[in-house]
C-alpha positions in Angstrom: -10.4 14.7 7.6 -10.9 16.8 10.7 -8.4 17.2 13.4 -10.9 15.5 15.8 -11.2 12.5 13.5 -7.4 12.2 13.2 -7.0 12.5 16.9 -9.5 9.8 17.5 -7.7 7.4 15.1 -4.4 8.2 16.8 -5.9 7.6 20.2 -7.4 4.3 19.1 -4.1 3.1 17.6 -2.3 4.4 20.7 -4.5 2.1 22.9 -3.4 -0.9 20.8 0.3 0.2 21.1 -0.1 0.4 24.9 -2.0 -2.8 25.1 0.5 -5.0 23.2 3.3 -4.9 25.8 0.7 -5.1 28.6 -0.7 -8.4 27.3 2.7 -10.1 26.9 4.8 -8.6 29.7 5.6 -11.0 32.5 4.5 -14.2 30.7 6.9 -17.1 30.1 7.3 -18.5 26.6 5.2 -21.5 27.7 2.4 -19.1 28.8 2.6 -17.1 25.6 2.2 -20.3 23.6 -0.5 -21.9 25.8 -3.8 -22.6 23.9 -7.1 -23.0 25.7 -7.8 -26.0 23.5 -6.0 -27.7 20.6 -7.5 -25.4 18.0 -7.4 -22.1 19.8 -5.0 -19.3 19.1 -2.4 -18.4 21.7 -1.3 -15.0 22.9 1.9 -15.0 20.9 0.1 -15.7 17.6 -2.7 -13.3 18.3 -0.3 -10.4 19.0 1.9 -11.3 16.1 -1.1 -11.5 13.7 -2.6 -8.2 14.9 0.7 -6.4 14.3 1.3 -8.2 10.9 -2.2 -7.3 9.6 -1.7 -3.7 10.7 1.8 -3.6 9.2 0.8 -5.0 5.9 -2.3 -2.9 5.4 -0.7 0.4 6.5 2.3 -0.3 4.3 -0.1 -0.9 1.4 -1.9 2.4 2.0 1.4 4.2 2.3 2.9 2.6 -0.8 5.8 1.2 1.2 7.3 -2.2 2.1 6.1 -3.5 5.4 8.3 -3.1 8.5 8.2 -6.9 8.8 10.1 -7.3 5.6 11.8 -3.9 5.2 13.1 -3.5 8.7 14.2 -7.1 9.3 11.5 -8.2 11.8 10.9 -11.4 9.8 14.5 -12.4 10.6 14.4 -11.4 14.3 11.2 -13.5 14.9 12.5 -16.4 12.9 9.1 -18.0 12.5 8.5 -21.2 10.5 6.4 -19.5 8.0 7.0 -17.9 4.6 8.4 -14.3 4.9 5.1 -12.8 3.7 2.9 -14.7 6.1 0.5 -12.6 8.2 -1.8 -15.1 9.7 -4.8 -15.0 7.4 -6.1 -18.5 6.5 -3.6 -20.2 8.8 -4.7 -23.6 10.2 -4.6 -24.7 13.8 -1.5 -26.7 12.8 0.2 -23.6 11.5 -0.6 -21.7 14.7 0.9 -24.7 16.7 4.2 -24.3 14.8 4.6 -20.7 16.1 7.8 -20.1 18.1 8.9 -17.4 20.4 12.6 -16.3 20.1 12.3 -13.3 22.4 9.1 -12.2 24.1 10.2 -8.6 24.0 10.0 -8.6 20.2 6.2 -8.4 20.3 6.2 -4.9 21.9 9.1 -3.7 19.9 7.7 -4.9 16.5 4.3 -3.4 17.2 5.8 -0.1 18.4 7.5 0.1 15.0 4.3 -0.7 13.2 2.5 1.9 15.4 5.0 4.6 14.4 4.3 3.9 10.7 0.6 3.9 11.3 0.7 7.2 13.2 2.8 8.8 10.4 0.3 7.6 7.8 -2.7 8.9 9.8 -1.0 12.3 10.5 0.2 12.7 6.9 -3.2 12.3 5.1 -5.4 15.1 4.2 -9.1 14.9 3.3 -8.4 13.8 -0.3 -6.0 11.1 1.0 -8.6 9.7 3.4 -11.3 9.8 0.6 -9.2 8.0 -1.9 -10.9 4.8 -3.1 -8.7 1.8 -2.8 -11.2 -1.0 -3.6 -14.1 -0.3 -5.9 -15.4 -3.9 -5.7 -17.6 -2.9 -2.8 -20.8 -0.8 -2.6 -19.9 1.7 -1.3 -16.3 1.6 -2.5 -13.7 1.2 0.2 -11.7 4.4 1.0 -8.4 4.8 2.8 -10.5 6.1 5.8 -12.7 3.0 5.9 -9.6 0.7 5.6 -7.9 2.5 8.5 -10.9 2.0 10.7 -11.0 -1.7 9.6 -7.4 -2.1 10.6 -8.0 -0.5 14.0 -11.1 -2.7 14.5 -9.2 -5.9 13.7 -6.3 -5.0 15.9 -8.6 -4.2 18.8 -10.5 -7.5 18.4 -7.2 -9.5 18.4 -5.9 -7.6 21.4 -9.1 -8.3 23.3 -8.7 -12.0 22.4 -5.1 -12.0 23.7 -6.2 -10.3 26.9 -8.9 -12.9 27.4 -6.4 -15.7 26.9 -4.0 -14.0 29.3 -6.7 -14.0 31.9 -7.1 -17.7 31.4 -3.3 -18.2 31.7 -3.3 -16.2 35.0 -6.2 -18.3 36.4 -4.2 -21.4 35.7 -1.3 -20.3 37.9 
């Protein structure tokens, strides 16, 4: 992997790191949990899910336990979900059960996830990026492709949360 590609990935993930606190700061718990309709995701769930998916996938690539489980974030958040939940396949009812213990946890948790992500990206060489992690696809999925997928998913969910925040602010 070239230094330019590594720098681009770090910049992209850095934008997510910067955007997470921006999307939650200054909002009340009620605003973080507000849903545009009964089946929509709220800001709190979107930000939690983007961090959890990034955390789980980066931990898998690094061969480590997630920060969620290993660093005790699961206990700090105290969500009504199984400890290994990450948001995939959750129903609208599941999203509605989400609670917010401390709005500051979102930025702190994602910052910890970002640090792990940056360490992974910085520590890989060309062979590491080219390593095949899922041969069930054509072409097979490499570490590099998975990292871009993680970044893409995080960016989409951050954008969704920013959109919902705009709706929240218009309601004021």
